C-alpha positions as CSV (number, residue, x, y, z in Angstrom):
1,M,30.5,-33.8,36.0
2,E,33.3,-33.5,33.4
3,H,33.3,-30.5,31.0
4,N,35.8,-30.6,28.2
5,L,37.4,-27.4,27.1
6,D,36.6,-27.2,23.4
7,L,37.1,-24.6,20.6
8,A,33.6,-23.2,21.1
9,T,34.3,-22.5,24.8
10,V,37.6,-20.8,24.0
11,R,35.8,-18.7,21.3
12,M,33.2,-17.6,23.8
13,F,35.8,-16.5,26.4
14,A,37.7,-14.7,23.6
15,V,34.5,-12.8,22.5
16,A,33.9,-11.8,26.1
17,L,37.4,-10.5,26.5
18,L,37.1,-8.5,23.2
19,I,33.9,-6.9,24.4
20,G,35.6,-5.9,27.6
21,A,38.6,-4.6,25.7
22,L,36.3,-2.6,23.3
23,I,34.6,-0.7,26.1
24,G,37.7,-0.5,28.2
25,I,39.7,1.2,25.4
26,E,37.0,3.9,25.2
27,R,37.1,4.4,28.9
28,E,40.9,4.4,29.0
29,K,40.9,7.1,26.3
30,R,38.4,9.1,28.2
31,K,40.4,8.7,31.4
32,M,43.5,10.0,29.6
33,D,41.7,13.0,28.1
34,D,40.1,13.9,31.5
35,N,43.3,13.3,33.5
36,D,41.3,11.2,35.9
37,V,43.7,8.7,37.5
38,D,41.0,7.2,39.7
39,A,38.6,6.3,36.9
40,W,38.3,2.8,35.6
41,G,40.4,2.0,32.5
42,L,41.2,-0.8,30.1
43,R,42.3,-3.5,32.6
44,P,39.3,-3.3,35.0
45,F,36.9,-3.6,32.1
46,I,38.6,-6.6,30.6
47,L,38.6,-8.2,34.1
48,A,34.9,-7.4,34.6
49,S,34.1,-9.1,31.4
50,L,36.2,-12.1,32.2
51,V,34.6,-12.4,35.6
52,G,31.2,-12.3,34.0
53,A,32.1,-14.9,31.4
54,I,33.5,-17.2,34.1
55,S,30.4,-16.9,36.3
56,G,28.1,-17.4,33.3
57,W,30.1,-20.5,32.2
58,V,30.1,-21.9,35.7
59,G,26.4,-21.3,36.1
60,R,25.6,-23.0,32.8
61,A,28.0,-25.9,33.3
62,Y,26.7,-26.8,36.7
63,D,23.1,-25.7,36.3
64,F,23.5,-23.0,38.9
65,P,22.6,-19.6,37.3
66,W,22.5,-17.9,40.7
67,V,26.3,-17.7,40.7
68,V,25.9,-14.8,38.2
69,V,23.7,-13.0,40.7
70,G,26.0,-13.6,43.6
71,V,29.1,-12.3,41.7
72,L,27.1,-9.4,40.4
73,V,26.2,-8.4,44.0
74,V,29.9,-8.5,44.9
75,L,30.9,-6.4,41.9
76,A,28.2,-3.9,42.7
77,A,29.5,-3.6,46.2
78,L,33.0,-2.9,44.9
79,I,31.7,-0.3,42.5
80,V,29.7,1.5,45.2
81,T,32.7,1.6,47.4
82,S,34.9,2.9,44.6
83,Y,32.2,5.5,43.8
84,V,32.0,6.7,47.4
85,L,35.8,7.0,47.7
86,V,36.1,9.0,44.4
87,A,33.2,11.2,45.4
88,R,35.0,12.3,48.6
89,V,38.1,13.4,46.5
90,Q,36.3,14.7,43.4
91,P,32.7,15.6,44.2
92,K,32.3,17.7,41.1
93,A,33.4,14.9,38.7
94,L,30.7,12.5,39.7
95,S,29.3,10.4,36.9
96,L,27.7,6.9,36.8
97,S,28.6,6.2,33.2
98,T,31.8,4.2,34.0
99,E,30.2,2.3,36.8
100,L,27.1,1.4,34.8
101,G,29.4,0.5,31.9
102,A,31.3,-1.9,34.2
103,V,28.1,-3.6,35.2
104,S,27.1,-3.9,31.6
105,V,30.4,-5.4,30.6
106,F,30.1,-8.0,33.4
107,L,26.6,-9.0,32.3
108,L,27.6,-9.1,28.6
109,G,30.5,-11.4,29.5
110,A,28.0,-13.7,31.3
111,I,25.6,-13.5,28.3
112,V,28.3,-14.7,26.0
113,T,29.1,-17.9,27.9
114,M,25.4,-18.6,28.5
115,G,24.9,-19.1,24.8
116,H,23.8,-15.6,23.4
117,E,27.0,-14.6,21.7
118,G,25.5,-12.5,18.9
119,L,23.3,-10.6,21.3
120,A,26.2,-9.8,23.5
121,I,28.3,-8.5,20.6
122,G,25.6,-6.2,19.4
123,L,24.9,-4.8,22.9
124,G,28.6,-4.4,23.5
125,V,28.9,-2.3,20.3
126,V,25.9,-0.2,21.4
127,T,27.3,0.3,24.9
128,A,30.7,1.5,23.5
129,A,28.9,3.8,21.1
130,V,26.8,5.3,23.9
131,L,29.9,6.0,26.0
132,A,32.0,7.3,23.1
133,Y,29.4,9.7,21.7
134,K,28.9,11.6,24.9
135,Q,29.1,15.1,23.3
136,P,26.9,14.4,20.2
137,L,24.2,12.8,22.4
138,H,24.2,15.8,24.8
139,G,24.1,18.2,21.8
140,M,21.2,16.3,20.4
141,V,19.2,16.6,23.6
142,S,20.0,20.3,23.8
143,K,18.2,20.8,20.5
144,I,15.0,19.2,21.7
145,G,12.4,21.4,23.3
146,W,9.5,20.4,25.5
147,D,7.1,20.7,22.6
148,D,9.2,18.1,20.8
149,V,9.0,15.8,23.8
150,F,5.2,16.2,24.1
151,A,4.8,15.6,20.3
152,G,6.8,12.4,20.6
153,L,4.7,11.2,23.5
154,R,1.4,12.0,21.7
155,L,2.7,10.0,18.7
156,M,3.5,7.0,20.9
157,I,0.1,7.2,22.6
158,A,-1.6,7.2,19.2
159,T,0.5,4.3,18.0
160,F,0.6,2.0,21.0
161,V,-2.6,2.9,22.7
162,V,-5.2,4.0,20.1
163,L,-4.1,1.8,17.2
164,P,-4.5,-1.6,18.9
165,L,-8.1,-0.6,20.0
166,L,-9.3,0.0,16.4
167,P,-11.0,-2.9,14.5
168,N,-8.9,-4.3,11.7
169,R,-11.8,-4.9,9.4
170,A,-14.0,-3.0,7.0
171,I,-16.9,-1.3,8.8
172,D,-18.9,-0.1,5.7
173,P,-21.2,-2.2,3.4
174,W,-18.8,-1.8,0.5
175,G,-15.7,-3.1,2.4
176,A,-13.6,0.1,1.7
177,L,-13.1,1.6,5.1
178,N,-10.8,-0.2,7.5
179,P,-10.3,2.0,10.7
180,Y,-7.0,0.2,11.5
181,S,-5.5,0.9,8.1
182,L,-6.8,4.5,8.0
183,W,-5.3,5.2,11.4
184,L,-2.0,3.7,10.2
185,L,-2.1,6.2,7.4
186,V,-2.7,9.0,9.9
187,L,0.3,7.9,12.0
188,L,2.5,7.6,8.9
189,I,1.7,11.2,7.8
190,S,2.2,12.5,11.3
191,S,5.5,10.5,11.7
192,L,6.9,11.7,8.4
193,G,6.2,15.3,9.3
194,L,8.0,14.8,12.6
195,V,10.9,13.1,10.9
196,G,11.2,15.9,8.4
197,Y,11.2,18.5,11.3
198,V,13.9,16.6,13.2
199,A,16.0,16.1,10.0
200,T,15.8,19.8,9.2
201,R,16.8,20.8,12.7
202,W,19.8,18.5,12.7
203,L,21.0,18.6,9.1
204,G,19.8,21.9,7.7
205,T,16.8,22.7,5.5
206,G,18.2,21.3,2.2
207,R,19.6,18.1,3.5
208,G,16.7,17.5,5.9
209,A,14.1,17.7,3.1
210,A,16.1,15.4,0.8
211,L,16.6,12.8,3.5
212,T,13.0,12.8,4.4
213,A,11.9,12.4,0.8
214,L,14.3,9.5,0.2
215,T,13.3,7.6,3.3
216,G,9.6,8.5,3.1
217,G,9.3,7.7,-0.6
218,L,10.2,4.1,0.2
219,V,7.1,3.9,2.4
220,S,4.6,6.4,0.9
221,S,5.3,9.2,-1.5
222,T,1.7,10.3,-0.9
223,A,2.4,10.8,2.8
224,V,5.6,12.8,1.9
225,T,3.5,15.0,-0.5
226,L,0.9,15.7,2.2
227,S,3.4,16.4,4.9
228,F,5.6,18.7,2.7
229,A,2.5,20.5,1.3
230,R,1.2,21.2,4.7
231,R,4.5,22.5,5.9
232,S,4.9,24.8,2.9
233,S,1.7,26.5,3.8
234,E,2.8,27.2,7.4
235,Q,3.7,30.7,8.5
236,G,7.5,31.2,8.1
237,S,8.0,28.3,5.7
238,E,7.1,30.1,2.4
239,R,10.8,30.5,1.5
240,L,11.2,26.7,1.6
241,G,8.6,26.2,-1.2
242,G,11.1,25.3,-3.9
243,M,13.1,23.0,-1.7
244,L,10.0,21.2,-0.5
245,A,8.8,20.9,-4.1
246,G,12.1,19.2,-4.9
247,G,11.6,16.8,-2.0
248,V,8.1,15.9,-3.2
249,L,9.4,15.1,-6.7
250,L,12.3,13.1,-5.2
251,A,9.8,11.0,-3.3
252,W,7.9,10.4,-6.5
253,C,11.1,9.1,-8.1
254,I,11.5,6.7,-5.3
255,M,7.9,5.5,-5.8
256,F,8.7,4.8,-9.5
257,G,11.7,2.7,-8.5
258,R,9.5,0.9,-5.9
259,V,7.1,-0.1,-8.7
260,V,9.9,-1.7,-10.7
261,V,11.0,-3.7,-7.7
262,E,7.5,-4.9,-7.1
263,V,7.2,-6.1,-10.7
264,L,10.5,-7.8,-10.4
265,V,9.4,-9.8,-7.4
266,V,6.0,-10.9,-8.9
267,N,6.8,-11.3,-12.6
268,P,10.5,-10.9,-13.6
269,A,9.6,-11.4,-17.3
270,L,7.7,-8.1,-17.3
271,V,10.5,-6.0,-15.8
272,A,12.1,-5.2,-19.2
273,K,8.8,-3.6,-20.5
274,V,8.1,-1.7,-17.3
275,L,11.7,-0.5,-16.9
276,V,11.6,2.0,-19.8
277,P,8.6,4.1,-18.9
278,F,9.4,4.2,-15.2
279,V,13.1,4.9,-15.6
280,A,12.1,7.7,-18.0
281,M,9.6,9.2,-15.4
282,A,12.1,8.7,-12.5
283,V,14.9,10.5,-14.5
284,A,12.7,13.3,-15.6
285,G,11.4,13.9,-12.0
286,G,14.9,13.5,-10.6
287,V,16.3,16.2,-13.0
288,V,13.6,18.7,-12.0
289,A,14.1,17.9,-8.3
290,G,17.9,18.4,-8.7
291,V,17.3,21.8,-10.3
292,L,14.9,22.8,-7.5
293,F,17.4,21.8,-4.8
294,W,20.2,23.6,-6.6
295,R,18.1,26.8,-6.9
296,A,17.1,26.6,-3.3
297,A,20.8,26.3,-2.2
298,V,21.8,29.2,-4.4
299,M,19.0,31.4,-3.1
300,H,19.9,30.7,0.5
301,S,23.6,31.2,-0.2
302,S,23.2,34.5,-2.0
303,A,20.9,35.8,0.7
304,G,23.4,34.8,3.3
305,Q,20.8,32.6,5.1
306,R,21.5,29.5,7.1
307,S,19.1,26.8,8.0
308,E,18.9,28.2,11.5
309,D,17.5,31.5,10.0
310,V,14.3,29.7,9.0
311,P,11.8,29.7,11.8
312,L,10.8,26.2,12.6
313,K,8.1,24.7,14.8
314,N,7.1,21.2,15.5
315,P,4.7,20.2,12.7
316,F,3.2,17.2,14.6
317,S,-0.6,17.5,14.7
318,L,-2.9,14.5,15.0
319,T,-5.9,16.8,14.1
320,A,-4.4,17.8,10.8
321,A,-3.3,14.2,10.1
322,A,-6.8,12.9,10.9
323,K,-8.2,15.3,8.3
324,F,-5.9,13.8,5.7
325,G,-7.1,10.3,6.8
326,A,-10.7,11.4,6.3
327,F,-9.8,12.7,2.8
328,F,-8.4,9.4,1.9
329,A,-11.4,7.6,3.3
330,V,-13.7,9.6,1.1
331,V,-11.5,8.8,-2.0
332,L,-11.4,5.1,-1.1
333,L,-15.1,5.0,-0.8
334,V,-15.7,6.7,-4.1
335,V,-13.3,4.3,-5.9
336,K,-15.0,1.3,-4.4
337,L,-18.5,2.5,-5.4
338,V,-17.3,3.2,-9.0
339,Q,-15.7,-0.2,-9.3
340,A,-18.9,-1.8,-7.9
341,H,-21.3,0.0,-10.3
342,F,-19.2,0.2,-13.4
343,P,-17.3,-3.0,-13.6
344,G,-17.2,-3.3,-17.4
345,E,-15.2,-0.2,-18.2
346,G,-12.0,-2.1,-18.7
347,V,-8.6,-2.6,-17.1
348,Y,-7.4,0.9,-17.9
349,L,-10.3,2.5,-16.0
350,V,-9.7,0.3,-13.1
351,A,-6.0,1.2,-13.1
352,A,-6.9,4.9,-13.2
353,L,-9.3,4.5,-10.4
354,A,-6.9,2.5,-8.3
355,G,-4.2,5.0,-8.9
356,L,-6.2,7.7,-7.2
357,T,-5.2,6.2,-3.9
358,D,-2.5,3.6,-4.3
359,V,-0.1,2.3,-7.0
360,D,1.1,-0.8,-5.2
361,A,-2.1,-2.8,-5.4
362,I,-2.7,-2.3,-9.2
363,T,1.0,-2.9,-9.9
364,L,1.0,-6.3,-8.1
365,S,-2.3,-7.3,-9.7
366,M,-1.2,-6.3,-13.2
367,A,2.1,-8.1,-12.9
368,E,0.2,-11.2,-11.9
369,Y,-2.2,-10.6,-14.8
370,A,0.6,-10.4,-17.3
371,K,1.6,-14.0,-16.6
372,T,-1.4,-15.2,-18.6
373,G,-2.7,-12.0,-20.2
374,D,-1.5,-9.3,-22.5
375,A,1.8,-7.9,-21.2
376,E,1.4,-4.6,-23.1
377,I,-2.0,-4.0,-21.4
378,A,-0.5,-4.7,-18.0
379,V,2.4,-2.3,-18.6
380,N,0.0,0.5,-19.8
381,A,-2.3,-0.1,-16.8
382,I,0.6,0.3,-14.4
383,V,1.8,3.4,-16.1
384,I,-1.7,4.9,-16.1
385,A,-2.1,4.1,-12.4
386,A,1.3,5.8,-11.7
387,I,0.5,8.9,-13.7
388,T,-3.0,9.1,-12.2
389,N,-1.5,8.9,-8.7
390,T,1.1,11.5,-9.6
391,C,-1.7,13.9,-10.8
392,V,-3.7,13.3,-7.6
393,K,-0.6,14.2,-5.5
394,C,-0.1,17.3,-7.6
395,G,-3.7,18.2,-6.8
396,M,-3.0,17.7,-3.1
397,V,-0.2,20.2,-3.4
398,L,-2.5,22.7,-5.2
399,M,-5.1,22.3,-2.5
400,M,-2.9,22.3,0.6
401,G,0.5,23.7,-0.4
402,G,2.0,27.1,-0.2
403,R,2.2,29.5,-3.1
404,M,5.9,29.0,-3.7
405,M,5.5,25.3,-3.9
406,K,2.7,25.0,-6.4
407,G,4.4,26.2,-9.5
408,P,7.5,23.9,-9.3
409,V,5.3,20.9,-8.5
410,I,3.0,21.6,-11.5
411,A,6.1,21.9,-13.8
412,G,7.5,18.6,-12.4
413,T,4.2,16.8,-12.9
414,V,4.0,17.9,-16.6
415,V,7.6,16.8,-17.2
416,V,6.9,13.4,-15.6
417,F,3.7,12.9,-17.5
418,L,5.3,13.7,-20.8
419,A,8.2,11.4,-20.1
420,G,6.0,8.5,-19.2
421,A,3.6,9.0,-22.1
422,A,6.5,9.3,-24.6
423,A,8.1,6.2,-23.3
424,V,4.8,4.2,-23.7
425,V,4.2,5.5,-27.2
426,L,7.7,5.1,-28.5
427,V,8.6,1.8,-27.1
């Protein structure tokens, strides 16, 4: 069978060689830094990738994939022999990173010529990063305690074992309570608390809270509020009240931006009217959040404190998160009953009721309504839902938050409310 050498084949071999060179350069640099003359360097990795690419090409061209397995067995035997010889000379310098890297490079070269070029490139970059970031990865593991490991395992059990067993349908006569959706909320709250803890351990208290607020606000500002409020009431976290309040307000600002994006997707013509009140609320909340973060930074600096001085413990607790889920279930049920028994109270009442638990649903429905209905009513309804939701989250902080967190959040809520109301009235 004749196989012509075309440009695509040349490119595949070139990619395989580049993957081997990428990982080989990292190993060569490590070899020079460690003064290890016996370690694998640039040339062996390039050759390993080339051998893998050739075996993969031969197996594909002649429909005999077992050639890759056979060559891999030979390569493994060579690696084991080299490892044993080095172990006799340098028993204290034993490490399988280079050997496993060589096997990975061989397989990546084979993957390229077997038609999965993009996957091989991505995995090659990941392999090089894992080898290069040796110290940061070891430092990361050193910061993880057994409590953190057990918390992560519990979260995975709750996500991949418990969640699939729950029915994804309403179980009450009013169609309000979906166990699957409620457990997702429980997992979200728990995960955000865990993310905030990890971010604080790695980045310091100030940057950790800001990062969690930014990322969490894209998913659920309510979950961020609940997580931060719970943390502010924990023993040893009282001094973080102002900073956590700033994180809560920052998550609210992200929620305001998310509403604008949702309107843009459903009804672009309505964006100009929605933009003014929501930009006003986002700017107002952002200014207050910035002031709170600045004050927290000044207080920690003047007191000579570092983030490590703040006692931290893993906040993950499915029990506490389940209580939050039960709270939301009660609110959802009340909203559904009110909507069922008082349907004639108008769009604004529905918006206010919907805003008790979620802004996204009313935003999407009002954006769709504005295509044929009154745009001003739609905008006012969205603003009412957002303000109602903000007030509910402020109430959550008052119920569950620490003393140092409550005052700043109340002030931020008032500023956001006034900015939104003024924008609606003046525009």
